[in-house]
C-alpha positions in Angstrom: 8.6 10.4 -0.6 7.0 7.0 -0.4 8.0 4.1 1.7 9.1 1.3 -0.7 8.0 -1.4 1.8 4.4 -0.4 1.3 4.6 -1.3 -2.4 3.8 -4.9 -3.5 3.9 -6.8 -6.7 0.5 -7.2 -8.4 -1.0 -10.4 -7.1 1.7 -10.7 -4.4 1.8 -9.6 -0.8 5.6 -9.7 -0.5 8.6 -7.7 -1.5 10.8 -9.4 -4.1 13.5 -11.3 -2.4 16.3 -9.3 -4.0 14.9 -6.1 -2.5 15.3 -7.2 1.1 19.1 -6.7 1.2 18.8 -3.4 -0.7 16.2 -2.1 1.8 18.4 -3.3 4.8 21.4 -1.5 3.4 19.4 1.7 3.0 18.8 1.9 6.7 22.2 3.4 7.3 23.4 4.7 4.0 22.3 5.8 0.5 21.6 3.0 -1.9 21.6 3.9 -5.6 19.8 1.5 -8.0 20.7 1.9 -11.7 18.0 0.0 -13.6 19.0 -0.7 -17.1 19.4 -3.6 -19.6 22.3 -5.0 -21.6 20.8 -3.5 -24.8 20.7 0.0 -23.4 23.7 2.0 -24.8 25.9 3.9 -22.4 24.9 2.1 -19.2 28.4 1.3 -18.2 29.6 4.9 -18.7 26.6 6.1 -16.6 27.3 3.6 -13.9 31.0 4.6 -13.7 30.0 8.2 -13.6 27.5 7.7 -10.7 30.0 5.6 -8.8 32.7 8.3 -9.1 30.4 11.1 -8.2 29.0 9.5 -5.0 32.3 8.1 -3.8 32.5 10.8 -1.1 29.1 9.8 0.3 28.3 6.6 2.3 26.6 4.7 -0.5 26.2 1.5 -2.4 25.5 1.4 -6.1 23.7 -1.5 -7.7 23.3 -2.2 -11.4 20.1 -4.0 -12.0 19.5 -5.7 -15.4 15.7 -5.4 -15.7 15.6 -8.1 -18.4 17.1 -10.5 -15.9 15.0 -9.2 -12.9 11.6 -8.4 -14.3 10.1 -8.7 -10.8 12.2 -5.8 -9.6 11.4 -3.8 -12.6 7.7 -4.2 -11.9 8.1 -3.6 -8.2 10.0 -0.4 -8.7 7.7 0.8 -11.4 10.5 1.1 -14.0 9.0 2.0 -17.3 11.9 3.8 -18.9 15.5 2.9 -19.1 17.8 3.8 -17.6 16.0 4.7 -14.4 18.0 5.6 -11.3 16.4 5.2 -7.9 17.9 6.5 -4.7 17.0 4.9 -1.4 17.7 6.1 2.1 16.0 4.6 5.3 13.7 2.6 3.1 12.5 5.7 1.3 12.8 6.7 -2.3 14.6 10.1 -2.0 15.2 10.6 -5.7 14.3 9.1 -9.0 15.8 9.9 -12.4 14.2 8.5 -15.5 16.1 8.5 -18.7 19.4 10.3 -19.4 20.0 13.8 -18.1 23.1 16.0 -18.3 25.9 15.3 -15.9 25.7 18.8 -14.4 22.1 18.1 -13.4 23.1 14.7 -11.9 25.8 16.4 -9.9 23.2 18.8 -8.5 20.9 16.0 -7.6 23.6 14.0 -5.9 24.4 17.1 -3.7 20.8 17.1 -2.5 21.2 13.5 -1.3 22.0 14.5 2.3 21.9 11.8 5.0 
């Protein structure tokens, strides 16, 4: 795991402003960041699936349009869409790049213990 606060934008010493609230929320619960874009097919279905699957866990799910927030895309090292990043206590505890079968996502979600 790496501490996301140690990451910085190239040429910048600060965390993108949008990340502050997300990091604060991750102090006490799981935060799931679904990084996608409007042109990526199936993003809404994937977001709905993730929200349903984690509803029993203390969690927040955020849909981040990387076209509208390129600073977050760069900060989070998102190179492939969709990318799902899971934070807990300011740590990345899981990262899923691309689309994987629902069964595998369920297995991953089970491992997100807090």
